[in-house]
C-alpha positions in Angstrom: 95.1 -314.5 101.3 95.6 -311.3 99.5 98.1 -308.5 98.8 97.5 -306.8 102.2 97.9 -310.0 104.2 101.4 -310.5 102.6 102.5 -306.9 103.1 101.3 -307.0 106.7 103.2 -310.0 107.2 106.2 -308.4 105.9 105.7 -305.5 108.4 105.3 -307.8 111.2 108.4 -309.5 110.4 110.4 -306.1 110.1 109.3 -305.2 113.7 111.4 -308.0 115.2 114.2 -306.0 114.3 113.3 -302.8 116.5 116.1 -301.8 118.4 118.7 -303.7 116.6 119.2 -302.4 113.2 119.5 -298.6 113.5 120.6 -296.5 112.0 119.3 -298.8 109.1 115.4 -298.8 109.1 113.2 -302.0 109.8 112.5 -303.8 107.0 110.6 -307.0 106.0 110.4 -309.1 103.0 108.0 -311.8 101.9 108.1 -314.0 98.7 105.0 -315.4 97.4 104.4 -317.9 94.6 100.8 -318.8 93.5 99.6 -317.4 96.8 101.8 -319.2 99.0 104.8 -317.9 101.0 107.9 -319.6 99.9 110.4 -317.2 101.6 110.6 -314.5 104.1 113.2 -312.5 106.1 113.8 -309.3 108.0 116.6 -307.2 108.5 117.9 -308.8 111.8 120.9 -306.7 112.7 122.9 -303.7 111.7 125.7 -304.6 109.4 124.3 -307.9 108.7 122.2 -308.9 105.5 119.0 -306.9 104.7 115.4 -308.3 104.5 115.4 -309.2 101.0 118.6 -311.2 101.1 117.5 -313.2 104.0 114.0 -313.8 102.4 115.7 -315.1 99.3 118.2 -317.3 101.2 115.2 -318.8 103.2 113.7 -320.3 100.0 114.3 -324.0 99.9 116.3 -325.2 96.9 113.4 -326.9 95.6 111.5 -323.7 95.1 114.3 -321.5 93.8 113.4 -321.8 90.2 110.1 -320.1 91.3 111.7 -316.8 92.3 111.3 -315.2 88.8 107.5 -316.4 89.0 106.8 -315.0 92.5 105.8 -311.8 94.0 108.0 -309.9 96.4 106.5 -307.9 99.2 108.8 -305.6 100.7 107.9 -302.8 103.1 110.6 -300.3 102.0 112.4 -299.4 99.0 115.1 -301.7 98.1 118.6 -300.0 98.9 120.4 -298.7 95.8 123.8 -297.9 97.4 126.7 -300.1 98.7 127.2 -299.8 102.7 127.7 -302.7 105.1 126.0 -304.9 102.6 125.6 -304.8 98.7 122.4 -303.1 97.1 119.4 -305.1 97.4 118.1 -303.6 94.2 120.8 -305.4 92.3 119.7 -308.7 94.0 116.0 -308.2 92.9 117.3 -307.2 89.4 118.9 -310.5 89.0 116.1 -312.3 90.1 113.6 -310.2 88.2 110.4 -311.3 90.1 107.0 -311.2 88.5 106.0 -308.3 90.6 107.3 -306.3 93.2 105.1 -304.6 96.0 107.0 -301.8 97.8 105.2 -299.9 100.8 107.1 -296.9 101.1 110.1 -295.2 99.2 113.3 -294.7 101.2 113.7 -290.9 102.5 117.6 -291.6 102.4 119.1 -289.4 99.7 121.4 -292.3 98.7 118.2 -294.3 97.8 115.2 -292.1 97.4 113.5 -293.5 94.5 116.6 -294.7 92.7 116.0 -298.3 93.6 112.7 -298.3 92.2 113.6 -296.5 89.2 116.3 -298.9 88.4 113.9 -302.1 88.8 111.2 -300.3 86.7 113.7 -299.7 83.8 114.5 -303.4 83.5 110.9 -304.1 83.3 109.9 -305.3 86.7 106.2 -304.7 87.5 106.2 -302.4 90.7 103.1 -301.7 92.9 104.0 -298.8 95.4 102.3 -297.6 98.6 100.5 -300.7 99.9 100.0 -300.2 104.0 102.3 -297.0 103.4 101.1 -295.4 106.6 101.9 -298.4 108.9 105.4 -298.7 107.5 105.9 -294.9 108.3 104.8 -295.3 111.7 107.0 -298.4 112.0 110.0 -296.4 110.9 109.2 -293.0 112.2 112.5 -292.4 113.6 114.3 -293.2 110.3 111.8 -290.7 108.3 112.3 -287.9 111.0 115.9 -288.2 110.7 116.2 -287.8 106.9 113.3 -285.4 106.4 113.8 -283.0 109.4 117.8 -283.5 109.6 117.5 -284.3 113.5 116.8 -287.2 115.8 113.4 -288.7 116.5 112.8 -286.9 120.2 111.2 -288.6 123.0 110.3 -287.0 126.2 110.0 -288.9 129.2 109.3 -288.2 132.9 107.8 -289.6 136.0 105.6 -287.4 138.2 103.6 -288.0 141.7 99.8 -287.9 141.7 100.0 -284.3 142.9 102.0 -283.4 139.2 105.6 -282.9 140.9 108.6 -284.3 138.9 111.2 -283.8 141.9 111.3 -282.5 145.6 112.6 -279.1 146.3 116.0 -280.4 147.0 115.9 -282.1 143.3 115.7 -285.6 144.8 113.4 -287.4 142.3 114.5 -291.1 142.6 111.8 -293.9 142.5 108.6 -292.1 141.8 107.7 -294.7 139.5 107.3 -298.3 140.8 110.0 -301.1 139.9 108.0 -302.6 137.0 107.7 -299.1 135.1 111.6 -298.7 135.7 112.3 -302.0 133.9 110.1 -300.9 131.1 112.5 -297.6 130.7 115.5 -299.9 130.7 113.8 -301.6 127.6 113.1 -298.2 126.0 117.0 -297.5 126.6 118.0 -300.4 124.3 115.5 -299.3 121.6 116.9 -295.8 121.1 120.3 -294.4 119.9 120.6 -292.0 122.9 119.6 -290.6 126.2 119.9 -286.8 127.2 119.6 -285.1 130.6 120.4 -281.7 131.9 123.2 -280.8 134.3 121.1 -280.9 137.5 119.9 -284.3 136.7 123.3 -285.7 136.2 124.2 -283.8 139.6 121.6 -284.6 141.8 120.4 -288.2 140.6 123.9 -289.2 139.3 122.3 -291.6 136.9 124.2 -294.4 134.9 121.5 -294.1 132.0 122.5 -297.5 130.9 120.2 -300.7 130.3 121.0 -302.7 133.4 117.5 -304.5 133.7 117.1 -305.3 130.0 119.2 -306.9 127.2 120.2 -304.9 124.4 122.3 -302.3 123.1 123.4 -299.6 125.3 122.7 -295.9 124.2 124.9 -293.1 123.7 124.7 -290.9 126.9 124.4 -287.2 126.5 124.5 -284.2 129.1 124.3 -280.6 128.8 126.8 -278.9 131.1 127.1 -275.4 129.8 130.0 -274.2 132.3 131.5 -277.8 132.9 130.7 -277.7 136.6 129.8 -281.6 137.0 132.3 -283.4 138.9 134.5 -285.8 137.3 133.4 -288.7 139.4 129.8 -289.0 138.4 128.5 -292.0 136.8 128.0 -290.5 133.4 131.8 -289.9 133.1 132.8 -293.6 133.8 133.6 -294.1 130.1 131.7 -297.4 130.2 129.5 -296.3 127.1 129.9 -293.4 124.6 129.2 -290.0 126.4 128.8 -286.5 124.8 129.1 -283.4 126.9 127.7 -280.4 125.1 129.1 -277.2 126.9 130.3 -273.9 126.1 133.9 -274.1 127.1 135.8 -277.1 125.6 135.5 -278.8 122.3 137.0 -282.1 120.8 137.1 -281.0 117.2 136.8 -284.6 115.9 136.4 -288.1 117.3 139.9 -289.5 117.3 141.1 -293.0 118.5 142.0 -291.5 121.9 138.5 -289.9 122.9 136.6 -292.6 120.9 138.3 -295.4 123.2 137.6 -293.2 126.2 134.0 -293.1 125.4 133.9 -289.5 126.4 133.9 -286.3 124.0 133.3 -282.6 124.6 131.3 -280.7 122.0 131.2 -276.8 122.3 127.6 -275.2 121.6 127.0 -271.6 121.1 126.4 -269.4 124.3 123.1 -267.9 122.7 120.5 -270.0 124.4 118.0 -269.9 121.4 120.8 -271.3 119.2 121.8 -274.2 121.5 119.0 -276.8 120.5 119.4 -276.3 117.0 123.2 -276.9 117.4 122.8 -280.1 119.4 120.2 -281.5 117.2 122.2 -280.7 114.0 125.5 -282.3 115.6 123.5 -285.4 116.5 122.3 -285.7 113.0 125.9 -285.4 111.9 126.6 -288.1 114.3 124.1 -290.4 112.9 122.1 -290.6 116.1 118.4 -291.0 114.8 116.5 -291.0 118.2 117.1 -289.7 121.7 115.2 -290.0 124.9 115.1 -286.7 127.0 115.0 -288.1 130.5 115.2 -284.8 132.5 115.3 -282.5 134.2 112.2 -280.4 134.3 113.9 -277.3 132.7 115.4 -279.3 129.9 112.0 -280.9 129.1 109.9 -277.7 129.4 112.1 -275.9 127.1 111.8 -278.6 124.4 108.0 -278.5 125.0 108.1 -274.7 124.6 109.9 -274.9 121.5 107.7 -277.6 120.3 110.7 -279.7 119.7 109.6 -283.3 120.6 107.8 -286.0 118.7 106.5 -288.2 121.4 106.2 -287.9 125.3 106.0 -290.8 127.8 104.9 -289.7 131.1 104.4 -292.1 134.1 102.1 -290.8 136.7 102.6 -292.5 140.2 99.2 -293.0 141.5 100.4 -293.7 145.0 103.0 -291.1 145.5 102.8 -287.6 146.4 105.3 -284.8 147.5 102.8 -281.9 148.5 105.5 -279.7 147.2 108.5 -279.5 145.0 109.4 -279.0 141.3 106.5 -279.0 139.0 106.0 -281.3 136.3 106.0 -280.3 132.5 102.6 -280.2 131.0 101.2 -281.1 127.6 98.0 -279.7 126.6 96.6 -282.4 124.6 94.8 -285.7 124.9 97.2 -288.6 125.0 97.3 -291.2 122.4 97.5 -294.2 124.4 97.1 -294.8 128.3 98.7 -298.0 129.8 98.2 -299.3 133.6 101.7 -300.6 134.9 100.6 -301.9 138.5 100.4 -298.6 140.6 101.7 -296.3 137.7 99.8 -295.0 134.7 101.7 -294.5 131.5 100.4 -291.8 129.2 101.7 -291.6 125.7 101.4 -288.3 123.6 102.1 -287.7 119.9 103.4 -284.3 118.7 101.5 -284.2 115.5 103.0 -280.9 114.3 106.3 -282.8 113.7 104.9 -285.1 111.3 
């Protein structure tokens, strides 16, 4: 076993926190003494101990005296600041291990090299950037958020085999099969928010929750410029946090009343070319690191035209055709991945320009 093996193990551990630790990054830690793992851990839940703490706590009492002679493999730079938990850099500084391997620096300005600098200054031997690319990919939401000051944007739609996203009357329900819809509910637990346009909210009346998969419920977002949506639609049932971007009404701050009501209104600019910049900046301020855009066609096409997307997930229903209707968006590139889900084909695209 070598350094790559141990760092890969730390990356695999970190992945177990996917969908549970945001807005924190996924982090794993492996502690090795004389080529043997004596402790390991990962960040399991937002607000709970970080990977380094869990790894140290996992070391058996009989091995505690080996920590200062051990190598630590950590996927992301140990945190330097007090948040929900104390700084992990302080814990490692107390232990002063033989060597510290760190795959990637933390882009958060509160950390951003400060943790590494502190540990180097007390004489800890540090090896940087082992499997750096894998850790970046694993935490691409976190990195996009801090480097581009906006959420990671996932476009999602289902289309018929003749490339329509809805019928002419806007009916688009159940294009994809039941298995694919269950996968979508899993995705909803993994991302911070889901956004739809006015027509999707009106004609589909979606709940935008995760009913068929256990996990966190996302923040719901709808764009309704003139506030024409009726008050009795599912998005306004106050069952989970919901943001309505519009041009008429503004809740200037989240107070106890509207936070408990789970429904706030945010006023956006009337100029169309300024709206998306405003929305994404506002979501950044609200600490929303990822958002799935679930429709409708105009919203999806606008973001593609603006080149404001990071990933697209497109279901093609091989056994469903409409003959006519609302045309699906188009992405003129080769998919990164193609997955068959029974009668549906899922194509996943990455926008390389955004990295």
